C-alpha angles and dihedrals in degrees: 000000000000116000122209119212120213107240094214101046102024089227126122115269118243112264113258118251114241107217125190107215098171098121139034093256091058091048091049092050092049091050089052090048090049092049092052091049091050092045092052092047095244090120122038114245092240092054092044092051090053092050091047089053090054090048090050089052090051089050091054092048092050092049092047092049091050092050091048091050091050093046092051090050091052092048092048094043093236125144118240127214105254097249130120130221087262090067091244125115116266123238108244115202097338 
């Protein structure tokens, strides 16, 4: 593993978090994490707002992709597995 040294302090940088943001649940969890970091002052509000905007954009893309997938299935007459973009089962009729 390569270690990066901070040029100002001479100390090793913190390792970067690898975050999977491939579904709505992941995006929701990251938004909650971001909120807590902003609330505690660990992340400046301006930086947090920018990150939240990117997460909202990812949310919109995931929702659009799910809608596109469902529309294609309807047009093709195929049956989809009852699962949402969040990775959780959908409620069907109730």
